[in-house]
C-alpha positions in Angstrom: -15.3 -7.4 8.7 -13.4 -10.7 9.1 -13.5 -11.2 5.3 -11.8 -7.8 4.9 -9.1 -8.7 7.4 -8.3 -12.0 5.6 -8.1 -10.2 2.2 -5.8 -7.5 3.6 -3.5 -10.1 5.2 -3.3 -12.2 2.1 -2.6 -9.1 -0.1 0.1 -8.0 2.3 1.8 -11.4 2.4 1.7 -11.7 -1.4 3.1 -8.2 -1.8 5.9 -8.8 0.7 6.8 -12.0 -1.1 6.8 -10.3 -4.5 8.8 -7.4 -3.3 11.3 -9.6 -1.4 11.9 -11.6 -4.6 12.3 -8.5 -6.7 14.6 -6.7 -4.3 16.9 -9.5 -3.2 20.0 -8.5 -5.1 22.5 -5.7 -4.4 21.3 -2.2 -4.5 20.9 -0.1 -7.6 19.8 3.5 -7.4 17.6 5.9 -9.4 18.1 9.6 -9.2 15.1 11.9 -9.0 14.9 15.5 -10.2 15.8 16.6 -6.6 18.9 14.4 -6.6 17.6 12.2 -3.8 18.6 8.6 -4.3 15.8 6.1 -4.4 17.0 2.6 -4.2 15.2 0.1 -6.4 17.0 -3.0 -5.0 17.7 -3.4 -1.3 18.8 -6.0 1.1 15.7 -5.7 3.4 12.4 -4.3 2.1 10.5 -1.7 4.0 7.9 -3.1 6.3 5.0 -1.9 8.3 5.6 -2.0 12.1 3.9 -5.1 13.3 4.2 -6.8 9.9 1.1 -8.1 8.0 -1.0 -8.2 11.2 -0.1 -4.6 12.0 -0.9 -3.5 8.5 -4.2 -5.3 8.6 -5.1 -3.7 11.9 -4.1 -0.3 10.7 -6.4 -0.7 7.6 -9.3 -2.1 9.6 -9.1 0.7 12.1 -8.7 3.5 9.5 -10.3 2.5 6.2 -13.9 3.6 6.4 -15.6 0.8 4.3 -19.1 2.0 5.4 -18.4 5.4 4.0 -17.4 3.9 0.6 -20.5 1.7 0.6 -22.8 4.7 1.4 -21.3 7.0 -1.1 -20.8 4.6 -4.1 -23.7 4.6 -6.6 -25.1 1.7 -8.6 -23.1 2.6 -11.7 -19.8 2.3 -9.7 -20.8 -1.1 -8.4 -21.5 -2.2 -11.9 -18.4 -0.7 -13.4 -15.9 -1.6 -10.6 -17.4 -4.5 -8.8 -17.9 -5.4 -5.1 -14.3 -6.5 -4.5 -11.8 -3.9 -5.5 -8.0 -3.7 -5.3 -6.1 -0.5 -5.1 -2.5 -1.0 -6.3 -0.5 1.6 -4.3 3.1 2.7 -4.9 4.8 5.0 -2.5 8.1 6.1 -1.2 9.4 5.0 2.2 12.1 7.4 3.3 15.1 6.6 5.4 13.2 7.8 8.5 10.2 5.6 7.6 7.9 8.4 6.5 5.5 7.5 3.7 5.2 10.0 0.8 4.7 10.3 -3.0 1.7 8.0 -2.8 0.1 6.9 -6.1 -2.8 4.6 -6.9 -1.5 2.9 -10.0 -4.8 1.5 -11.1 -7.1 4.5 -10.2 -9.1 4.0 -13.4 -10.0 0.4 -12.4 -11.4 1.2 -9.0 -14.2 3.4 -7.8 -13.3 7.1 -7.2 -14.8 6.6 -3.6 -12.4 3.8 -2.9 -9.4 5.6 -4.4 -10.1 8.7 -2.3 -10.5 6.7 0.9 -7.4 4.6 0.4 -5.4 7.8 -0.3 -6.8 9.4 2.8 -5.7 6.4 4.9 -2.3 6.1 3.4 -1.6 9.8 4.1 -2.2 8.9 7.8 0.1 6.0 7.8 2.5 5.8 10.7 6.2 5.5 9.9 7.3 2.2 8.4 10.6 0.4 9.1 12.7 1.6 6.2 14.5 -0.5 3.6 18.1 -1.4 4.4 21.1 -1.6 2.2 24.4 -2.7 3.7 22.8 -2.3 7.1 21.8 1.3 6.5 18.3 2.7 6.1 17.6 3.9 2.5 14.8 5.5 0.6 12.9 3.2 -1.7 9.7 2.8 -3.6 7.2 0.1 -2.4 4.2 -1.4 -4.0 1.3 -2.5 -1.8 -2.2 -3.7 -2.8 -5.2 -2.8 -0.6 -8.3 -4.9 -1.2 -11.8 -4.0 -0.1 -14.9 -6.1 -0.1 -18.1 -4.0 -0.5 -20.5 -7.0 -0.5 -22.0 -6.3 3.0 -24.0 -3.3 1.7 
């Protein structure tokens, strides 16, 4: 389990650094079909309460790796490997709710892992929303989740 914690923490830190670099300029907005504004560039990126450690704890408590290990078949192990990374993209609303969750690389991970990571993300507590000019705004966020299935 310690290996998983370190992988999650590293992935979170890398993602936060990437997003911070990508979102460091003044805000631009994208309009969706519902006319809600989703900001693609913000002053402060959304963040999980408790930071990387809180995110790692949430995943460790809620991601059922044993279930994935028990349900995955040999063909999936061969096709997708023992270490898999789900690249998530989701919306963090002004109130911190997480919605519109997508697995961007669903064809590159096992269906069992994809289903489990979606289940867990739907249970995510509220995040601290992105800020633009000191005000909370809705934005899209990318977050990798890595799982190590070696301890089968």
